[in-house]
Biotite code that builds the C-alpha atoms (Angstrom):
import biotite.structure as struc

atoms = struc.array([
    struc.Atom([-25.343, -14.568, -11.811], chain_id="A", res_id=1, res_name="MET", atom_name="CA", element="C"),
    struc.Atom([-21.634, -15.088, -11.128], chain_id="A", res_id=2, res_name="PHE", atom_name="CA", element="C"),
    struc.Atom([-21.106, -16.235, -14.701], chain_id="A", res_id=3, res_name="GLN", atom_name="CA", element="C"),
    struc.Atom([-22.539, -12.956, -15.964], chain_id="A", res_id=4, res_name="LYS", atom_name="CA", element="C"),
    struc.Atom([-20.246, -10.985, -13.678], chain_id="A", res_id=5, res_name="VAL", atom_name="CA", element="C"),
    struc.Atom([-17.220, -13.022, -14.795], chain_id="A", res_id=6, res_name="GLY", atom_name="CA", element="C"),
    struc.Atom([-18.123, -12.522, -18.454], chain_id="A", res_id=7, res_name="ALA", atom_name="CA", element="C"),
    struc.Atom([-18.489, -8.778, -17.905], chain_id="A", res_id=8, res_name="PHE", atom_name="CA", element="C"),
    struc.Atom([-15.060, -8.487, -16.293], chain_id="A", res_id=9, res_name="PHE", atom_name="CA", element="C"),
    struc.Atom([-13.428, -10.585, -18.994], chain_id="A", res_id=10, res_name="SER", atom_name="CA", element="C"),
    struc.Atom([-14.926, -8.290, -21.660], chain_id="A", res_id=11, res_name="ARG", atom_name="CA", element="C"),
    struc.Atom([-13.729, -5.201, -19.811], chain_id="A", res_id=12, res_name="VAL", atom_name="CA", element="C"),
    struc.Atom([-10.258, -6.564, -19.018], chain_id="A", res_id=13, res_name="ALA", atom_name="CA", element="C"),
    struc.Atom([-9.415, -7.665, -22.573], chain_id="A", res_id=14, res_name="ALA", atom_name="CA", element="C"),
    struc.Atom([-8.987, -4.147, -24.054], chain_id="A", res_id=15, res_name="PRO", atom_name="CA", element="C"),
    struc.Atom([-7.135, -2.975, -20.959], chain_id="A", res_id=16, res_name="ILE", atom_name="CA", element="C"),
    struc.Atom([-4.634, -5.829, -21.235], chain_id="A", res_id=17, res_name="LYS", atom_name="CA", element="C"),
    struc.Atom([-4.119, -5.053, -24.904], chain_id="A", res_id=18, res_name="LYS", atom_name="CA", element="C"),
    struc.Atom([-3.244, -1.416, -24.256], chain_id="A", res_id=19, res_name="HIS", atom_name="CA", element="C"),
    struc.Atom([-1.658, -1.729, -20.812], chain_id="A", res_id=20, res_name="ALA", atom_name="CA", element="C"),
    struc.Atom([1.788, -0.552, -21.927], chain_id="A", res_id=21, res_name="VAL", atom_name="CA", element="C"),
    struc.Atom([0.355, 2.576, -23.504], chain_id="A", res_id=22, res_name="VAL", atom_name="CA", element="C"),
    struc.Atom([-1.750, 3.341, -20.419], chain_id="A", res_id=23, res_name="LEU", atom_name="CA", element="C"),
    struc.Atom([1.206, 2.901, -18.076], chain_id="A", res_id=24, res_name="VAL", atom_name="CA", element="C"),
    struc.Atom([3.488, 5.070, -20.196], chain_id="A", res_id=25, res_name="SER", atom_name="CA", element="C"),
    struc.Atom([0.887, 7.860, -20.309], chain_id="A", res_id=26, res_name="PHE", atom_name="CA", element="C"),
    struc.Atom([0.469, 7.576, -16.553], chain_id="A", res_id=27, res_name="GLY", atom_name="CA", element="C"),
    struc.Atom([4.208, 7.850, -15.941], chain_id="A", res_id=28, res_name="VAL", atom_name="CA", element="C"),
    struc.Atom([4.474, 10.823, -18.280], chain_id="A", res_id=29, res_name="ALA", atom_name="CA", element="C"),
    struc.Atom([1.573, 12.576, -16.521], chain_id="A", res_id=30, res_name="ALA", atom_name="CA", element="C"),
    struc.Atom([3.130, 11.992, -13.104], chain_id="A", res_id=31, res_name="ILE", atom_name="CA", element="C"),
    struc.Atom([6.498, 13.342, -14.234], chain_id="A", res_id=32, res_name="GLN", atom_name="CA", element="C"),
    struc.Atom([4.878, 16.419, -15.743], chain_id="A", res_id=33, res_name="THR", atom_name="CA", element="C"),
    struc.Atom([2.813, 17.071, -12.633], chain_id="A", res_id=34, res_name="ALA", atom_name="CA", element="C"),
    struc.Atom([5.828, 16.631, -10.383], chain_id="A", res_id=35, res_name="HIS", atom_name="CA", element="C"),
    struc.Atom([7.921, 18.996, -12.485], chain_id="A", res_id=36, res_name="ALA", atom_name="CA", element="C"),
    struc.Atom([5.220, 21.679, -12.231], chain_id="A", res_id=37, res_name="ALA", atom_name="CA", element="C"),
    struc.Atom([5.122, 21.740, -8.418], chain_id="A", res_id=38, res_name="LEU", atom_name="CA", element="C"),
    struc.Atom([6.319, 24.960, -6.796], chain_id="A", res_id=39, res_name="PRO", atom_name="CA", element="C"),
    struc.Atom([9.111, 24.757, -4.239], chain_id="A", res_id=40, res_name="THR", atom_name="CA", element="C"),
    struc.Atom([6.754, 25.465, -1.332], chain_id="A", res_id=41, res_name="SER", atom_name="CA", element="C"),
    struc.Atom([4.623, 22.439, -2.249], chain_id="A", res_id=42, res_name="ALA", atom_name="CA", element="C"),
    struc.Atom([7.723, 20.264, -2.539], chain_id="A", res_id=43, res_name="THR", atom_name="CA", element="C"),
    struc.Atom([8.903, 21.464, 0.866], chain_id="A", res_id=44, res_name="THR", atom_name="CA", element="C"),
    struc.Atom([5.489, 20.759, 2.398], chain_id="A", res_id=45, res_name="ALA", atom_name="CA", element="C"),
    struc.Atom([5.411, 17.246, 0.949], chain_id="A", res_id=46, res_name="ILE", atom_name="CA", element="C"),
    struc.Atom([8.918, 16.579, 2.255], chain_id="A", res_id=47, res_name="THR", atom_name="CA", element="C"),
    struc.Atom([7.935, 17.832, 5.720], chain_id="A", res_id=48, res_name="ASP", atom_name="CA", element="C"),
    struc.Atom([4.838, 15.621, 5.790], chain_id="A", res_id=49, res_name="VAL", atom_name="CA", element="C"),
    struc.Atom([6.937, 12.615, 4.752], chain_id="A", res_id=50, res_name="ALA", atom_name="CA", element="C"),
    struc.Atom([9.455, 13.361, 7.498], chain_id="A", res_id=51, res_name="ALA", atom_name="CA", element="C"),
    struc.Atom([6.672, 13.698, 10.091], chain_id="A", res_id=52, res_name="ASP", atom_name="CA", element="C"),
    struc.Atom([5.174, 10.403, 8.957], chain_id="A", res_id=53, res_name="GLY", atom_name="CA", element="C"),
    struc.Atom([8.533, 8.685, 9.249], chain_id="A", res_id=54, res_name="GLN", atom_name="CA", element="C"),
    struc.Atom([9.072, 10.052, 12.746], chain_id="A", res_id=55, res_name="SER", atom_name="CA", element="C"),
    struc.Atom([5.596, 8.876, 13.820], chain_id="A", res_id=56, res_name="MET", atom_name="CA", element="C"),
    struc.Atom([6.334, 5.433, 12.378], chain_id="A", res_id=57, res_name="PHE", atom_name="CA", element="C"),
    struc.Atom([9.605, 5.350, 14.305], chain_id="A", res_id=58, res_name="ASP", atom_name="CA", element="C"),
    struc.Atom([7.705, 6.083, 17.519], chain_id="A", res_id=59, res_name="LEU", atom_name="CA", element="C"),
    struc.Atom([4.845, 3.630, 16.942], chain_id="A", res_id=60, res_name="VAL", atom_name="CA", element="C"),
    struc.Atom([6.771, 0.651, 15.549], chain_id="A", res_id=61, res_name="PHE", atom_name="CA", element="C"),
    struc.Atom([8.330, -0.505, 18.870], chain_id="A", res_id=62, res_name="PRO", atom_name="CA", element="C"),
    struc.Atom([4.907, -0.449, 20.532], chain_id="A", res_id=63, res_name="VAL", atom_name="CA", element="C"),
    struc.Atom([3.292, -2.456, 17.731], chain_id="A", res_id=64, res_name="VAL", atom_name="CA", element="C"),
    struc.Atom([6.176, -4.922, 17.683], chain_id="A", res_id=65, res_name="ALA", atom_name="CA", element="C"),
    struc.Atom([5.856, -5.382, 21.455], chain_id="A", res_id=66, res_name="THR", atom_name="CA", element="C"),
    struc.Atom([2.124, -6.150, 21.236], chain_id="A", res_id=67, res_name="PHE", atom_name="CA", element="C"),
    struc.Atom([2.625, -8.551, 18.335], chain_id="A", res_id=68, res_name="VAL", atom_name="CA", element="C"),
    struc.Atom([5.402, -10.306, 20.245], chain_id="A", res_id=69, res_name="GLY", atom_name="CA", element="C"),
    struc.Atom([3.242, -10.554, 23.361], chain_id="A", res_id=70, res_name="LEU", atom_name="CA", element="C"),
    struc.Atom([0.342, -11.929, 21.349], chain_id="A", res_id=71, res_name="GLY", atom_name="CA", element="C"),
    struc.Atom([2.529, -14.586, 19.770], chain_id="A", res_id=72, res_name="LEU", atom_name="CA", element="C"),
    struc.Atom([4.017, -15.474, 23.153], chain_id="A", res_id=73, res_name="THR", atom_name="CA", element="C"),
    struc.Atom([0.574, -15.882, 24.702], chain_id="A", res_id=74, res_name="ILE", atom_name="CA", element="C"),
    struc.Atom([-0.635, -18.047, 21.791], chain_id="A", res_id=75, res_name="LYS", atom_name="CA", element="C"),
    struc.Atom([2.437, -20.280, 21.997], chain_id="A", res_id=76, res_name="LEU", atom_name="CA", element="C"),
    struc.Atom([2.102, -20.542, 25.784], chain_id="A", res_id=77, res_name="PHE", atom_name="CA", element="C"),
    struc.Atom([-1.546, -21.578, 25.440], chain_id="A", res_id=78, res_name="LYS", atom_name="CA", element="C"),
    struc.Atom([-0.722, -24.124, 22.742], chain_id="A", res_id=79, res_name="ARG", atom_name="CA", element="C"),
    struc.Atom([2.055, -25.785, 24.726], chain_id="A", res_id=80, res_name="PHE", atom_name="CA", element="C"),
    struc.Atom([0.197, -25.792, 28.049], chain_id="A", res_id=81, res_name="THR", atom_name="CA", element="C"),
    struc.Atom([-2.849, -27.407, 26.398], chain_id="A", res_id=82, res_name="ARG", atom_name="CA", element="C"),
    struc.Atom([-0.711, -30.331, 25.249], chain_id="A", res_id=83, res_name="SER", atom_name="CA", element="C"),
    struc.Atom([0.718, -30.988, 28.740], chain_id="A", res_id=84, res_name="VAL", atom_name="CA", element="C"),
])
């Protein structure tokens, strides 16, 4: 069964690899065209959402870093006390 799946993906991937440069260039061109067609209100909204996301990240990152640090400290404490 897995051989059939692998053969299927190798058949599908071969044409994609052959034309990857063309597909990527069309994708980049489409993105640039779509971005150029955005009205100023949409651009402002996207910028505001990005700024809000950055501010939320700035608020959450110290909390996450604290919990990760505490978890690592607890694991190291357990490891070293087990060996004593």
